[in-house]
CHARMM-style PDB file with segment names, atoms N, HN, CA, C and O in Angstrom:
ATOM      1  N   MET     1      17.902  43.055  -1.912  1.00  0.00      PROA
ATOM      2  CA  MET     1      19.055  42.384  -2.076  1.00  0.00      PROA
ATOM      3  C   MET     1      19.043  40.728  -1.951  1.00  0.00      PROA
ATOM      4  O   MET     1      18.321  40.082  -1.192  1.00  0.00      PROA
ATOM      5  N   ILE     2      20.068  40.177  -2.928  1.00  0.00      PROA
ATOM      6  HN  ILE     2      20.655  40.702  -3.544  1.00  0.00      PROA
ATOM      7  CA  ILE     2      19.210  38.444  -2.684  1.00  0.00      PROA
ATOM      8  C   ILE     2      20.868  37.965  -1.739  1.00  0.00      PROA
ATOM      9  O   ILE     2      21.996  38.359  -1.443  1.00  0.00      PROA
ATOM     10  N   SER     3      19.646  36.556  -1.586  1.00  0.00      PROA
ATOM     11  HN  SER     3      18.729  36.235  -1.826  1.00  0.00      PROA
ATOM     12  CA  SER     3      21.272  36.250  -0.898  1.00  0.00      PROA
ATOM     13  C   SER     3      21.811  35.220  -1.281  1.00  0.00      PROA
ATOM     14  O   SER     3      20.931  34.422  -1.606  1.00  0.00      PROA
ATOM     15  N   ILE     4      22.818  34.804  -1.419  1.00  0.00      PROA
ATOM     16  HN  ILE     4      23.533  35.452  -1.156  1.00  0.00      PROA
ATOM     17  CA  ILE     4      23.689  34.172  -1.772  1.00  0.00      PROA
ATOM     18  C   ILE     4      22.564  32.380  -1.886  1.00  0.00      PROA
ATOM     19  O   ILE     4      22.188  31.767  -2.885  1.00  0.00      PROA
ATOM     20  N   HSD     5      22.401  32.138  -0.678  1.00  0.00      PROA
ATOM     21  HN  HSD     5      22.706  32.636   0.133  1.00  0.00      PROA
ATOM     22  CA  HSD     5      21.223  30.986  -1.249  1.00  0.00      PROA
ATOM     23  C   HSD     5      19.957  30.902  -1.850  1.00  0.00      PROA
ATOM     24  O   HSD     5      19.573  29.845  -2.352  1.00  0.00      PROA
ATOM     25  N   ASP     6      19.172  32.073  -1.845  1.00  0.00      PROA
ATOM     26  HN  ASP     6      19.484  32.932  -1.438  1.00  0.00      PROA
ATOM     27  CA  ASP     6      18.704  32.697  -2.854  1.00  0.00      PROA
ATOM     28  C   ASP     6      19.080  32.626  -4.257  1.00  0.00      PROA
ATOM     29  O   ASP     6      18.289  32.218  -5.108  1.00  0.00      PROA
ATOM     30  N   TYR     7      20.361  33.042  -4.551  1.00  0.00      PROA
ATOM     31  HN  TYR     7      21.004  33.374  -3.860  1.00  0.00      PROA
ATOM     32  CA  TYR     7      20.859  33.195  -5.962  1.00  0.00      PROA
ATOM     33  C   TYR     7      21.555  30.989  -6.096  1.00  0.00      PROA
ATOM     34  O   TYR     7      21.141  30.504  -7.149  1.00  0.00      PROA
ATOM     35  N   LEU     8      21.898  30.567  -5.744  1.00  0.00      PROA
ATOM     36  HN  LEU     8      22.234  30.961  -4.888  1.00  0.00      PROA
ATOM     37  CA  LEU     8      22.509  29.274  -5.727  1.00  0.00      PROA
ATOM     38  C   LEU     8      20.873  28.863  -6.362  1.00  0.00      PROA
ATOM     39  O   LEU     8      20.498  29.050  -7.519  1.00  0.00      PROA
ATOM     40  N   LYS     9      20.003  28.213  -5.141  1.00  0.00      PROA
ATOM     41  HN  LYS     9      20.307  28.061  -4.201  1.00  0.00      PROA
ATOM     42  CA  LYS     9      18.509  28.009  -5.431  1.00  0.00      PROA
ATOM     43  C   LYS     9      18.305  28.250  -6.741  1.00  0.00      PROA
ATOM     44  O   LYS     9      18.292  27.251  -7.461  1.00  0.00      PROA
ATOM     45  N   ASN    10      18.083  29.693  -7.436  1.00  0.00      PROA
ATOM     46  HN  ASN    10      18.094  30.503  -6.851  1.00  0.00      PROA
ATOM     47  CA  ASN    10      17.578  30.171  -8.714  1.00  0.00      PROA
ATOM     48  C   ASN    10      18.117  29.579  -9.684  1.00  0.00      PROA
ATOM     49  O   ASN    10      17.369  29.090 -10.531  1.00  0.00      PROA
ATOM     50  N   SER    11      19.656  29.449  -9.843  1.00  0.00      PROA
ATOM     51  HN  SER    11      20.263  29.846  -9.156  1.00  0.00      PROA
ATOM     52  CA  SER    11      20.694  29.095 -10.607  1.00  0.00      PROA
ATOM     53  C   SER    11      20.420  27.647 -10.544  1.00  0.00      PROA
ATOM     54  O   SER    11      20.584  27.061 -11.614  1.00  0.00      PROA
ATOM     55  N   TYR    12      20.059  26.970  -9.591  1.00  0.00      PROA
ATOM     56  HN  TYR    12      19.925  27.447  -8.722  1.00  0.00      PROA
ATOM     57  CA  TYR    12      20.019  25.163  -9.964  1.00  0.00      PROA
ATOM     58  C   TYR    12      18.682  25.066 -10.806  1.00  0.00      PROA
ATOM     59  O   TYR    12      18.482  24.550 -11.906  1.00  0.00      PROA
ATOM     60  N   ASN    13      17.603  25.902  -9.705  1.00  0.00      PROA
ATOM     61  HN  ASN    13      17.765  26.321  -8.812  1.00  0.00      PROA
ATOM     62  CA  ASN    13      16.479  26.391 -11.055  1.00  0.00      PROA
ATOM     63  C   ASN    13      16.271  26.183 -12.611  1.00  0.00      PROA
ATOM     64  O   ASN    13      15.530  25.500 -13.317  1.00  0.00      PROA
ATOM     65  N   GLU    14      17.205  27.033 -12.786  1.00  0.00      PROA
ATOM     66  HN  GLU    14      17.807  27.588 -12.213  1.00  0.00      PROA
ATOM     67  CA  GLU    14      16.957  27.220 -13.917  1.00  0.00      PROA
ATOM     68  C   GLU    14      17.805  26.316 -15.151  1.00  0.00      PROA
ATOM     69  O   GLU    14      17.586  26.299 -16.362  1.00  0.00      PROA
ATOM     70  N   LYS    15      19.012  25.470 -14.226  1.00  0.00      PROA
ATOM     71  HN  LYS    15      19.190  25.484 -13.242  1.00  0.00      PROA
ATOM     72  CA  LYS    15      19.979  25.053 -15.330  1.00  0.00      PROA
ATOM     73  C   LYS    15      19.275  23.516 -14.602  1.00  0.00      PROA
ATOM     74  O   LYS    15      20.221  22.733 -14.514  1.00  0.00      PROA
ATOM     75  N   LYS    16      18.477  23.102 -14.274  1.00  0.00      PROA
ATOM     76  HN  LYS    16      17.708  23.737 -14.346  1.00  0.00      PROA
ATOM     77  CA  LYS    16      17.583  22.250 -14.091  1.00  0.00      PROA
ATOM     78  C   LYS    16      16.474  21.821 -15.137  1.00  0.00      PROA
ATOM     79  O   LYS    16      15.992  20.765 -15.546  1.00  0.00      PROA
ATOM     80  N   GLU    17      16.256  23.681 -15.444  1.00  0.00      PROA
ATOM     81  HN  GLU    17      16.648  24.539 -15.112  1.00  0.00      PROA
ATOM     82  CA  GLU    17      15.367  23.401 -16.729  1.00  0.00      PROA
ATOM     83  C   GLU    17      15.162  23.300 -17.624  1.00  0.00      PROA
ATOM     84  O   GLU    17      14.152  23.048 -18.281  1.00  0.00      PROA
ATOM     85  N   TRP    18      17.157  23.688 -17.987  1.00  0.00      PROA
ATOM     86  HN  TRP    18      17.978  23.893 -17.453  1.00  0.00      PROA
ATOM     87  CA  TRP    18      17.204  23.963 -19.624  1.00  0.00      PROA
ATOM     88  C   TRP    18      17.504  22.039 -19.623  1.00  0.00      PROA
ATOM     89  O   TRP    18      16.916  21.484 -20.552  1.00  0.00      PROA
ATOM     90  N   LEU    19      18.146  21.294 -18.897  1.00  0.00      PROA
ATOM     91  HN  LEU    19      18.623  21.744 -18.143  1.00  0.00      PROA
ATOM     92  CA  LEU    19      18.963  20.208 -18.632  1.00  0.00      PROA
ATOM     93  C   LEU    19      16.910  19.326 -19.448  1.00  0.00      PROA
ATOM     94  O   LEU    19      16.772  18.498 -20.347  1.00  0.00      PROA
ATOM     95  N   ALA    20      16.146  19.813 -18.856  1.00  0.00      PROA
ATOM     96  HN  ALA    20      16.258  20.486 -18.125  1.00  0.00      PROA
ATOM     97  CA  ALA    20      15.156  18.669 -18.618  1.00  0.00      PROA
ATOM     98  C   ALA    20      14.604  18.867 -20.321  1.00  0.00      PROA
ATOM     99  O   ALA    20      14.143  17.970 -21.027  1.00  0.00      PROA
ATOM    100  N   GLU    21      14.904  20.937 -20.868  1.00  0.00      PROA
ATOM    101  HN  GLU    21      15.279  21.666 -20.294  1.00  0.00      PROA
ATOM    102  CA  GLU    21      14.559  20.977 -21.800  1.00  0.00      PROA
ATOM    103  C   GLU    21      15.343  20.214 -22.775  1.00  0.00      PROA
ATOM    104  O   GLU    21      14.705  19.379 -23.417  1.00  0.00      PROA
ATOM    105  N   SER    22      16.641  20.332 -23.028  1.00  0.00      PROA
ATOM    106  HN  SER    22      17.160  21.010 -22.507  1.00  0.00      PROA
ATOM    107  CA  SER    22      17.567  19.832 -23.380  1.00  0.00      PROA
ATOM    108  C   SER    22      17.512  17.978 -23.881  1.00  0.00      PROA
ATOM    109  O   SER    22      17.781  17.327 -24.890  1.00  0.00      PROA
ATOM    110  N   ILE    23      16.996  17.701 -22.483  1.00  0.00      PROA
ATOM    111  HN  ILE    23      16.778  18.230 -21.663  1.00  0.00      PROA
ATOM    112  CA  ILE    23      16.602  16.144 -22.526  1.00  0.00      PROA
ATOM    113  C   ILE    23      15.670  15.631 -23.433  1.00  0.00      PROA
ATOM    114  O   ILE    23      15.707  14.471 -23.844  1.00  0.00      PROA
ATOM    115  N   SER    24      14.814  16.484 -23.763  1.00  0.00      PROA
ATOM    116  HN  SER    24      14.783  17.426 -23.429  1.00  0.00      PROA
ATOM    117  CA  SER    24      13.530  16.469 -24.467  1.00  0.00      PROA
ATOM    118  C   SER    24      13.627  16.262 -25.815  1.00  0.00      PROA
ATOM    119  O   SER    24      13.269  15.389 -26.606  1.00  0.00      PROA
ATOM    120  N   PHE    25      14.172  17.236 -25.857  1.00  0.00      PROA
ATOM    121  HN  PHE    25      14.462  17.946 -25.215  1.00  0.00      PROA
ATOM    122  CA  PHE    25      15.350  17.733 -27.109  1.00  0.00      PROA
ATOM    123  C   PHE    25      15.597  16.348 -28.105  1.00  0.00      PROA
ATOM    124  O   PHE    25      15.229  15.967 -29.216  1.00  0.00      PROA
ATOM    125  N   PHE    26      16.499  15.821 -26.930  1.00  0.00      PROA
ATOM    126  HN  PHE    26      16.798  16.130 -26.027  1.00  0.00      PROA
ATOM    127  CA  PHE    26      17.357  14.579 -27.492  1.00  0.00      PROA
ATOM    128  C   PHE    26      16.635  13.826 -27.487  1.00  0.00      PROA
ATOM    129  O   PHE    26      16.978  12.988 -28.321  1.00  0.00      PROA
ATOM    130  N   LYS    27      15.742  13.554 -27.023  1.00  0.00      PROA
ATOM    131  HN  LYS    27      15.463  14.235 -26.346  1.00  0.00      PROA
ATOM    132  CA  LYS    27      14.555  12.138 -27.313  1.00  0.00      PROA
ATOM    133  C   LYS    27      13.868  12.539 -28.209  1.00  0.00      PROA
ATOM    134  O   LYS    27      13.493  11.474 -28.699  1.00  0.00      PROA
ATOM    135  N   ASP    28      13.603  13.002 -28.557  1.00  0.00      PROA
ATOM    136  HN  ASP    28      13.908  13.868 -28.159  1.00  0.00      PROA
ATOM    137  CA  ASP    28      12.826  13.474 -29.549  1.00  0.00      PROA
ATOM    138  C   ASP    28      13.555  13.919 -31.095  1.00  0.00      PROA
ATOM    139  O   ASP    28      12.818  14.117 -32.061  1.00  0.00      PROA
ATOM    140  N   PHE    29      14.382  13.991 -31.161  1.00  0.00      PROA
ATOM    141  HN  PHE    29      14.980  13.829 -30.376  1.00  0.00      PROA
ATOM    142  CA  PHE    29      15.613  13.500 -31.517  1.00  0.00      PROA
ATOM    143  C   PHE    29      15.715  12.211 -32.428  1.00  0.00      PROA
ATOM    144  O   PHE    29      15.603  11.939 -33.623  1.00  0.00      PROA
ATOM    145  N   ALA    30      16.048  11.412 -30.971  1.00  0.00      PROA
ATOM    146  HN  ALA    30      16.139  11.633 -30.000  1.00  0.00      PROA
ATOM    147  CA  ALA    30      16.253   9.740 -30.815  1.00  0.00      PROA
ATOM    148  C   ALA    30      14.810   8.752 -31.486  1.00  0.00      PROA
ATOM    149  O   ALA    30      14.781   7.680 -32.092  1.00  0.00      PROA
ATOM    150  N   GLN    31      13.720   9.701 -31.037  1.00  0.00      PROA
ATOM    151  HN  GLN    31      13.743  10.571 -30.545  1.00  0.00      PROA
ATOM    152  CA  GLN    31      12.145   9.050 -31.894  1.00  0.00      PROA
ATOM    153  C   GLN    31      12.291   9.290 -32.980  1.00  0.00      PROA
ATOM    154  O   GLN    31      11.842   8.390 -33.690  1.00  0.00      PROA
ATOM    155  N   MET    32      12.766  10.191 -33.580  1.00  0.00      PROA
ATOM    156  HN  MET    32      13.130  10.923 -33.003  1.00  0.00      PROA
ATOM    157  CA  MET    32      12.658  10.966 -35.236  1.00  0.00      PROA
ATOM    158  C   MET    32      13.711  10.242 -35.477  1.00  0.00      PROA
ATOM    159  O   MET    32      13.411  10.458 -36.652  1.00  0.00      PROA
ATOM    160  N   GLU    33      14.730   9.540 -35.541  1.00  0.00      PROA
ATOM    161  HN  GLU    33      14.974   9.365 -34.587  1.00  0.00      PROA
ATOM    162  CA  GLU    33      15.105   8.967 -35.856  1.00  0.00      PROA
ATOM    163  C   GLU    33      15.102   7.335 -36.273  1.00  0.00      PROA
ATOM    164  O   GLU    33      15.401   6.718 -37.295  1.00  0.00      PROA
ATOM    165  N   GLU    34      14.645   6.996 -35.048  1.00  0.00      PROA
ATOM    166  HN  GLU    34      14.401   7.497 -34.218  1.00  0.00      PROA
ATOM    167  CA  GLU    34      13.805   5.401 -35.134  1.00  0.00      PROA
ATOM    168  C   GLU    34      12.563   5.719 -36.083  1.00  0.00      PROA
ATOM    169  O   GLU    34      12.529   4.909 -37.009  1.00  0.00      PROA
ATOM    170  N   GLU    35      11.612   6.584 -36.124  1.00  0.00      PROA
ATOM    171  HN  GLU    35      11.639   7.241 -35.372  1.00  0.00      PROA
ATOM    172  CA  GLU    35      10.682   6.260 -36.829  1.00  0.00      PROA
ATOM    173  C   GLU    35      11.225   6.034 -38.262  1.00  0.00      PROA
ATOM    174  O   GLU    35      10.622   5.253 -38.997  1.00  0.00      PROA
ATOM    175  N   PHE    36      12.654   6.862 -38.820  1.00  0.00      PROA
ATOM    176  HN  PHE    36      13.144   7.497 -38.222  1.00  0.00      PROA
ATOM    177  CA  PHE    36      13.336   7.279 -39.981  1.00  0.00      PROA
ATOM    178  C   PHE    36      13.350   5.624 -40.222  1.00  0.00      PROA
ATOM    179  O   PHE    36      12.636   4.853 -40.863  1.00  0.00      PROA
ATOM    180  N   ARG    37      14.708   5.456 -39.248  1.00  0.00      PROA
ATOM    181  HN  ARG    37      15.288   6.083 -38.727  1.00  0.00      PROA
ATOM    182  CA  ARG    37      14.631   3.821 -39.361  1.00  0.00      PROA
ATOM    183  C   ARG    37      13.914   2.636 -39.776  1.00  0.00      PROA
ATOM    184  O   ARG    37      14.389   1.782 -40.525  1.00  0.00      PROA
ATOM    185  N   GLN    38      12.619   2.605 -39.208  1.00  0.00      PROA
ATOM    186  HN  GLN    38      12.233   3.298 -38.600  1.00  0.00      PROA
ATOM    187  CA  GLN    38      11.554   1.898 -39.267  1.00  0.00      PROA
ATOM    188  C   GLN    38      10.695   1.916 -40.553  1.00  0.00      PROA
ATOM    189  O   GLN    38      10.005   0.986 -40.971  1.00  0.00      PROA
ATOM    190  N   GLU    39      10.924   3.637 -41.331  1.00  0.00      PROA
ATOM    191  HN  GLU    39      11.484   4.392 -40.991  1.00  0.00      PROA
ATOM    192  CA  GLU    39      10.334   3.854 -42.310  1.00  0.00      PROA
ATOM    193  C   GLU    39      11.003   3.050 -43.213  1.00  0.00      PROA
ATOM    194  O   GLU    39      10.336   2.169 -43.755  1.00  0.00      PROA
ATOM    195  N   LEU    40      12.144   3.153 -43.488  1.00  0.00      PROA
ATOM    196  HN  LEU    40      12.686   3.868 -43.048  1.00  0.00      PROA
ATOM    197  CA  LEU    40      13.310   2.209 -44.433  1.00  0.00      PROA
ATOM    198  C   LEU    40      12.948   1.245 -44.306  1.00  0.00      PROA
ATOM    199  O   LEU    40      12.498   0.708 -45.319  1.00  0.00      PROA
ATOM    200  N   LEU    41      12.923   0.233 -42.617  1.00  0.00      PROA
ATOM    201  HN  LEU    41      13.288   0.669 -41.794  1.00  0.00      PROA
ATOM    202  CA  LEU    41      12.887  -1.235 -43.279  1.00  0.00      PROA
ATOM    203  C   LEU    41      11.619  -1.801 -44.134  1.00  0.00      PROA
ATOM    204  O   LEU    41      11.505  -2.673 -44.996  1.00  0.00      PROA
ATOM    205  N   ASN    42      10.716  -0.897 -43.493  1.00  0.00      PROA
ATOM    206  HN  ASN    42      10.808  -0.189 -42.793  1.00  0.00      PROA
ATOM    207  CA  ASN    42       8.768  -1.191 -43.595  1.00  0.00      PROA
ATOM    208  C   ASN    42       8.660  -1.348 -45.418  1.00  0.00      PROA
ATOM    209  O   ASN    42       7.936  -2.186 -45.956  1.00  0.00      PROA
ATOM    210  N   LYS    43       9.632  -0.253 -46.262  1.00  0.00      PROA
ATOM    211  HN  LYS    43      10.220   0.427 -45.824  1.00  0.00      PROA
ATOM    212  CA  LYS    43       9.747  -0.776 -47.073  1.00  0.00      PROA
ATOM    213  C   LYS    43      10.455  -1.713 -48.144  1.00  0.00      PROA
ATOM    214  O   LYS    43      10.115  -2.018 -49.287  1.00  0.00      PROA
ATOM    215  N   ASN    44      11.452  -2.028 -47.451  1.00  0.00      PROA
ATOM    216  HN  ASN    44      11.728  -1.781 -46.523  1.00  0.00      PROA
ATOM    217  CA  ASN    44      12.337  -3.130 -48.140  1.00  0.00      PROA
ATOM    218  C   ASN    44      13.429  -3.018 -49.283  1.00  0.00      PROA
ATOM    219  O   ASN    44      13.952  -3.889 -49.978  1.00  0.00      PROA
ATOM    220  N   GLU    45      13.533  -2.143 -49.254  1.00  0.00      PROA
ATOM    221  HN  GLU    45      13.108  -1.435 -48.689  1.00  0.00      PROA
ATOM    222  CA  GLU    45      14.285  -1.319 -50.595  1.00  0.00      PROA
ATOM    223  C   GLU    45      15.589  -0.645 -49.823  1.00  0.00      PROA
ATOM    224  O   GLU    45      15.713  -0.018 -48.771  1.00  0.00      PROA
ATOM    225  N   TYR    46      16.387  -1.028 -50.733  1.00  0.00      PROA
ATOM    226  HN  TYR    46      16.286  -1.538 -51.587  1.00  0.00      PROA
ATOM    227  CA  TYR    46      17.458  -0.041 -50.310  1.00  0.00      PROA
ATOM    228  C   TYR    46      17.703   1.619 -50.713  1.00  0.00      PROA
ATOM    229  O   TYR    46      17.993   2.091 -51.812  1.00  0.00      PROA
ATOM    230  N   CYS    47      17.539   2.124 -49.765  1.00  0.00      PROA
ATOM    231  HN  CYS    47      17.304   1.741 -48.872  1.00  0.00      PROA
ATOM    232  CA  CYS    47      17.253   3.603 -49.719  1.00  0.00      PROA
ATOM    233  C   CYS    47      19.030   4.103 -49.548  1.00  0.00      PROA
ATOM    234  O   CYS    47      19.880   3.361 -49.055  1.00  0.00      PROA
ATOM    235  N   ILE    48      19.354   5.748 -50.167  1.00  0.00      PROA
ATOM    236  HN  ILE    48      18.664   6.351 -50.567  1.00  0.00      PROA
ATOM    237  CA  ILE    48      21.025   6.327 -49.856  1.00  0.00      PROA
ATOM    238  C   ILE    48      20.022   7.570 -49.865  1.00  0.00      PROA
ATOM    239  O   ILE    48      18.922   7.822 -50.357  1.00  0.00      PROA
ATOM    240  N   CYS    49      21.239   8.404 -48.836  1.00  0.00      PROA
ATOM    241  HN  CYS    49      22.133   8.199 -48.436  1.00  0.00      PROA
ATOM    242  CA  CYS    49      20.566  10.390 -49.926  1.00  0.00      PROA
ATOM    243  C   CYS    49      21.865  10.232 -50.599  1.00  0.00      PROA
ATOM    244  O   CYS    49      22.920   9.677 -50.292  1.00  0.00      PROA
ATOM    245  N   LEU    50      21.411  10.962 -51.712  1.00  0.00      PROA
ATOM    246  HN  LEU    50      20.555  11.414 -51.962  1.00  0.00      PROA
ATOM    247  CA  LEU    50      21.810  11.531 -53.134  1.00  0.00      PROA
ATOM    248  C   LEU    50      21.527  12.763 -52.882  1.00  0.00      PROA
ATOM    249  O   LEU    50      20.323  13.010 -52.806  1.00  0.00      PROA
ATOM    250  N   GLU    51      22.764  14.226 -52.619  1.00  0.00      PROA
ATOM    251  HN  GLU    51      23.742  14.026 -52.681  1.00  0.00      PROA
ATOM    252  CA  GLU    51      22.225  15.547 -52.166  1.00  0.00      PROA
ATOM    253  C   GLU    51      21.204  15.806 -51.255  1.00  0.00      PROA
ATOM    254  O   GLU    51      20.620  16.889 -51.303  1.00  0.00      PROA
ATOM    255  N   GLY    52      20.906  14.945 -50.417  1.00  0.00      PROA
ATOM    256  HN  GLY    52      21.381  14.066 -50.378  1.00  0.00      PROA
ATOM    257  CA  GLY    52      19.844  15.801 -49.490  1.00  0.00      PROA
ATOM    258  C   GLY    52      18.729  14.809 -49.820  1.00  0.00      PROA
ATOM    259  O   GLY    52      17.677  14.959 -49.201  1.00  0.00      PROA
ATOM    260  N   GLU    53      18.812  13.829 -50.700  1.00  0.00      PROA
ATOM    261  HN  GLU    53      19.668  13.707 -51.203  1.00  0.00      PROA
ATOM    262  CA  GLU    53      17.082  13.006 -51.480  1.00  0.00      PROA
ATOM    263  C   GLU    53      17.001  11.724 -50.942  1.00  0.00      PROA
ATOM    264  O   GLU    53      17.361  11.076 -51.924  1.00  0.00      PROA
ATOM    265  N   MET    54      16.784  10.917 -50.080  1.00  0.00      PROA
ATOM    266  HN  MET    54      16.491  11.444 -49.282  1.00  0.00      PROA
ATOM    267  CA  MET    54      16.196   9.778 -50.266  1.00  0.00      PROA
ATOM    268  C   MET    54      15.991   8.629 -51.627  1.00  0.00      PROA
ATOM    269  O   MET    54      14.911   8.135 -51.949  1.00  0.00      PROA
ATOM    270  N   VAL    55      16.922   8.446 -52.098  1.00  0.00      PROA
ATOM    271  HN  VAL    55      17.800   8.847 -51.836  1.00  0.00      PROA
ATOM    272  CA  VAL    55      16.502   7.798 -53.328  1.00  0.00      PROA
ATOM    273  C   VAL    55      16.689   6.202 -53.194  1.00  0.00      PROA
ATOM    274  O   VAL    55      17.709   5.831 -52.611  1.00  0.00      PROA
ATOM    275  N   THR    56      15.536   4.939 -53.822  1.00  0.00      PROA
ATOM    276  HN  THR    56      14.709   5.241 -54.295  1.00  0.00      PROA
ATOM    277  CA  THR    56      15.973   3.922 -54.333  1.00  0.00      PROA
ATOM    278  C   THR    56      16.720   3.126 -54.677  1.00  0.00      PROA
ATOM    279  O   THR    56      17.865   3.511 -54.911  1.00  0.00      PROA
ATOM    280  N   GLU    57      16.468   2.035 -54.810  1.00  0.00      PROA
ATOM    281  HN  GLU    57      15.538   1.722 -54.620  1.00  0.00      PROA
ATOM    282  CA  GLU    57      17.979   1.671 -55.275  1.00  0.00      PROA
ATOM    283  C   GLU    57      17.169   1.450 -57.397  1.00  0.00      PROA
ATOM    284  O   GLU    57      17.876   1.740 -58.361  1.00  0.00      PROA
ATOM    285  N   LYS    58      16.371   1.164 -57.485  1.00  0.00      PROA
ATOM    286  HN  LYS    58      15.796   0.928 -56.701  1.00  0.00      PROA
ATOM    287  CA  LYS    58      15.877   1.310 -58.737  1.00  0.00      PROA
ATOM    288  C   LYS    58      15.898   2.980 -59.245  1.00  0.00      PROA
ATOM    289  O   LYS    58      16.299   3.213 -60.385  1.00  0.00      PROA
ATOM    290  N   ASP    59      15.441   4.155 -58.334  1.00  0.00      PROA
ATOM    291  HN  ASP    59      15.115   3.965 -57.407  1.00  0.00      PROA
ATOM    292  CA  ASP    59      15.430   4.707 -58.883  1.00  0.00      PROA
ATOM    293  C   ASP    59      17.230   5.365 -59.074  1.00  0.00      PROA
ATOM    294  O   ASP    59      17.681   6.356 -59.647  1.00  0.00      PROA
ATOM    295  N   ILE    60      17.754   4.450 -58.426  1.00  0.00      PROA
ATOM    296  HN  ILE    60      17.388   3.645 -57.960  1.00  0.00      PROA
ATOM    297  CA  ILE    60      19.326   5.199 -58.852  1.00  0.00      PROA
ATOM    298  C   ILE    60      19.622   4.555 -60.630  1.00  0.00      PROA
ATOM    299  O   ILE    60      19.874   5.168 -61.667  1.00  0.00      PROA
ATOM    300  N   LEU    61      19.438   2.995 -60.327  1.00  0.00      PROA
ATOM    301  HN  LEU    61      19.234   2.497 -59.484  1.00  0.00      PROA
ATOM    302  CA  LEU    61      19.218   2.226 -61.884  1.00  0.00      PROA
ATOM    303  C   LEU    61      18.993   3.121 -62.869  1.00  0.00      PROA
ATOM    304  O   LEU    61      19.856   3.557 -63.632  1.00  0.00      PROA
ATOM    305  N   THR    62      17.407   3.510 -62.864  1.00  0.00      PROA
ATOM    306  HN  THR    62      16.706   3.156 -62.245  1.00  0.00      PROA
ATOM    307  CA  THR    62      17.012   3.945 -63.944  1.00  0.00      PROA
ATOM    308  C   THR    62      17.971   5.343 -64.402  1.00  0.00      PROA
ATOM    309  O   THR    62      18.008   5.849 -65.524  1.00  0.00      PROA
ATOM    310  N   ARG    63      18.832   5.851 -62.989  1.00  0.00      PROA
ATOM    311  HN  ARG    63      18.803   5.440 -62.077  1.00  0.00      PROA
ATOM    312  CA  ARG    63      19.555   7.721 -63.771  1.00  0.00      PROA
ATOM    313  C   ARG    63      20.482   6.937 -64.803  1.00  0.00      PROA
ATOM    314  O   ARG    63      20.842   5.763 -64.894  1.00  0.00      PROA
ATOM    315  N   SER    64      20.756   8.311 -65.677  1.00  0.00      PROA
ATOM    316  HN  SER    64      20.464   9.264 -65.603  1.00  0.00      PROA
ATOM    317  CA  SER    64      22.012   8.322 -66.624  1.00  0.00      PROA
ATOM    318  C   SER    64      22.884   8.124 -65.685  1.00  0.00      PROA
ATOM    319  O   SER    64      22.897   8.803 -64.658  1.00  0.00      PROA
ATOM    320  N   MET    65      23.968   6.875 -66.003  1.00  0.00      PROA
ATOM    321  HN  MET    65      23.958   6.324 -66.837  1.00  0.00      PROA
ATOM    322  CA  MET    65      25.083   6.999 -65.208  1.00  0.00      PROA
ATOM    323  C   MET    65      26.374   8.232 -66.254  1.00  0.00      PROA
ATOM    324  O   MET    65      26.134   9.012 -67.175  1.00  0.00      PROA
ATOM    325  N   GLU    66      27.949   7.813 -65.406  1.00  0.00      PROA
ATOM    326  HN  GLU    66      28.144   7.179 -64.657  1.00  0.00      PROA
ATOM    327  CA  GLU    66      28.244   9.132 -66.112  1.00  0.00      PROA
ATOM    328  C   GLU    66      29.511   7.776 -66.779  1.00  0.00      PROA
ATOM    329  O   GLU    66      29.747   6.691 -66.249  1.00  0.00      PROA
ATOM    330  N   GLU    67      30.053   8.279 -67.914  1.00  0.00      PROA
ATOM    331  HN  GLU    67      29.861   9.161 -68.344  1.00  0.00      PROA
ATOM    332  CA  GLU    67      30.933   7.290 -68.294  1.00  0.00      PROA
ATOM    333  C   GLU    67      32.427   7.790 -68.488  1.00  0.00      PROA
ATOM    334  O   GLU    67      32.924   8.771 -69.042  1.00  0.00      PROA
ATOM    335  N   ASN    68      32.942   6.673 -67.781  1.00  0.00      PROA
ATOM    336  HN  ASN    68      32.539   5.877 -67.331  1.00  0.00      PROA
ATOM    337  CA  ASN    68      34.087   7.422 -67.499  1.00  0.00      PROA
ATOM    338  C   ASN    68      35.455   5.965 -68.304  1.00  0.00      PROA
ATOM    339  O   ASN    68      35.779   4.931 -67.719  1.00  0.00      PROA
ATOM    340  N   TYR    69      35.972   6.433 -69.757  1.00  0.00      PROA
ATOM    341  HN  TYR    69      35.709   7.273 -70.232  1.00  0.00      PROA
ATOM    342  CA  TYR    69      37.139   5.842 -70.257  1.00  0.00      PROA
ATOM    343  C   TYR    69      37.920   6.303 -69.912  1.00  0.00      PROA
ATOM    344  OT1 TYR    69      39.048   5.932 -70.236  1.00  0.00      PROA
TER     345      TYR     69
END
């Protein structure tokens, strides 16, 4: 039979491990975001995301444009 103390101790350790993994995930995510921003700054080009693809200003201006009259 498991005692209340052991149950609480095990629950605490499980939550502590889960929290450490979650923090690690968010650190990785934040690092990827920072690397992405640095890459954009290094290119010195204006980019936007169109249909899931990063497109430079030059590429946008060379595309055919819709004409609405």
